[in-house]
Residue, then its C-alpha position, 0 to 999 in steps of 0.5 A: m597798257i604800253e603803246s608799241p612803238e612803230i617802224e616804217v618798211e619797204m618789202t616784198f614777198l617771194t613767190k612760190a617758186e622762191g620758197g614763198r606762199d602760194r599767196p600773200p597773206v592778208l596783212t591788215t583787218p580783221k586778222l593782223y599779220r604777225p611774222h618775224l623779221v630777222v636782221g642778218g643772222g639775229e634773233y626773230l623779232g615779232v611784229i604785227f602789221l598795222a597799216a599796208p595795202e589791201f591787196i599786194e602780189p609777190q614780188q610786188s614792192f609795198v611800204a607798211t607800218l608795223g608795230l614792234a609786238y614784244h616792246p619792251q621785253v625785246d631788243y628791237s635796236a636792229l631795226v634801224p633805218g636802211a636795216e635789211f631783213t628776211v620776213r619769217e613764218g617760222a624758219r621759213i623765209v617768205g619775204r625780204g625788206r628794209v627799214t625806212k623809219r623807226 
């Protein structure tokens, strides 16, 4: 099995009033959260949350470690330090953030 590269991000989830979820997702075990990140108008890049705070609130900034779920079949080169992204569940934007480390 090929090990997935990881990135570190700082992000927040939107409030329901901003179009986000009713409540933030469970990010870690037993069910790992697997949204897509989109940089600019680019591709949907599948990620998996590997490490994150256990409890978060909408608009609360937090740091998380994400695995690049489809590496090497998908080009993740847009996810460089400083890149800003939206967090998506399908077409719906549920959060925003930026890459801090790759």
